[in-house]
C-alpha positions in Angstrom: 15.1 32.7 -58.2 12.5 31.1 -56.3 13.0 27.8 -58.0 16.6 28.1 -57.1 16.2 29.0 -53.6 13.7 26.0 -53.2 16.3 23.6 -54.6 19.0 25.0 -52.4 17.0 24.5 -49.4 16.7 21.0 -50.3 19.8 20.1 -50.9 20.9 22.0 -47.6 18.2 20.0 -45.7 19.5 16.8 -47.4 23.1 17.3 -46.3 22.2 18.2 -42.8 20.3 15.2 -42.5 23.3 13.2 -43.6 25.7 15.3 -41.7 23.8 14.8 -38.2 24.7 11.4 -36.5 21.4 9.4 -36.0 22.1 8.2 -32.4 19.0 6.0 -32.7 20.3 3.9 -35.1 23.6 3.1 -33.9 23.5 -0.1 -32.3 23.8 -1.3 -28.8 26.5 -3.1 -28.8 28.9 -0.1 -29.6 28.2 1.3 -26.1 28.2 -1.9 -24.3 32.3 -2.3 -23.7 31.8 1.1 -21.7 28.9 -0.4 -19.4 30.9 -3.6 -19.0 34.1 -1.9 -18.3 32.0 -0.6 -14.8 31.3 -4.1 -14.0 35.1 -5.6 -14.5 36.1 -3.9 -11.4 34.5 -6.5 -9.2 33.2 -9.5 -11.8 36.9 -9.2 -14.1 37.1 -8.5 -17.6 34.1 -9.4 -19.6 32.5 -10.6 -16.5 35.3 -13.3 -16.4 35.6 -13.2 -12.3 39.0 -14.8 -10.9 37.7 -14.3 -7.4 35.1 -15.0 -5.2 32.7 -12.8 -6.6 30.6 -14.6 -9.1 31.4 -14.3 -12.7 28.7 -12.8 -15.2 30.0 -14.3 -18.6 27.8 -17.1 -19.6 24.8 -16.6 -17.3 21.4 -16.7 -18.4 20.2 -13.1 -20.0 17.2 -13.0 -18.0 18.8 -14.0 -14.8 21.0 -11.3 -15.2 18.4 -8.9 -15.9 16.2 -10.0 -12.9 19.1 -10.0 -10.5 19.8 -6.4 -11.5 16.4 -5.2 -11.3 16.4 -6.9 -8.0 19.2 -4.9 -6.7 18.1 -1.9 -8.1 14.2 -2.2 -6.3 16.3 -3.3 -3.2 14.2 -6.9 -3.3 17.6 -8.7 -3.3 20.2 -7.6 -0.7 23.7 -7.0 -1.4 27.0 -5.1 0.2 27.1 -2.9 -3.1 25.3 -4.0 -5.9 21.8 -2.4 -4.9 23.6 0.9 -4.7 25.3 0.3 -8.1 22.1 -0.9 -9.8 20.4 2.3 -9.0 22.7 4.3 -11.2 21.3 2.1 -14.4 18.1 2.6 -16.5 16.4 -0.6 -17.2 17.7 -0.1 -20.9 21.3 0.1 -19.8 20.6 -3.2 -17.5 19.2 -5.0 -20.7 22.2 -4.3 -22.3 24.4 -5.2 -19.9 22.4 -8.7 -19.5 22.7 -9.4 -23.2 26.7 -8.6 -23.3 27.3 -10.8 -20.4 25.3 -13.3 -21.6 26.7 -13.5 -24.5 30.5 -14.0 -23.1 31.7 -17.3 -23.3 
């Protein structure tokens, strides 16, 4: 009976591990469209602005990340970006910079 119980516990544990979504293994690009959608209001879809606001698409990743960090800390003045940047974690800023750098 104890041998059967241990086998059952092992099987249930393995099934539970398979059923639980592993968010840490999810690739960052799956989240990128959500974050990029926030930027589209001003910078256009996929960062391809058609206005006086600078486009983000194809810009250097390091430049984009440094700019966002500067907005976030207040080192770079802006009308609204300094407020928006404060809402992002450093990891989210890195994801955004990577995403927009890859846009053509």
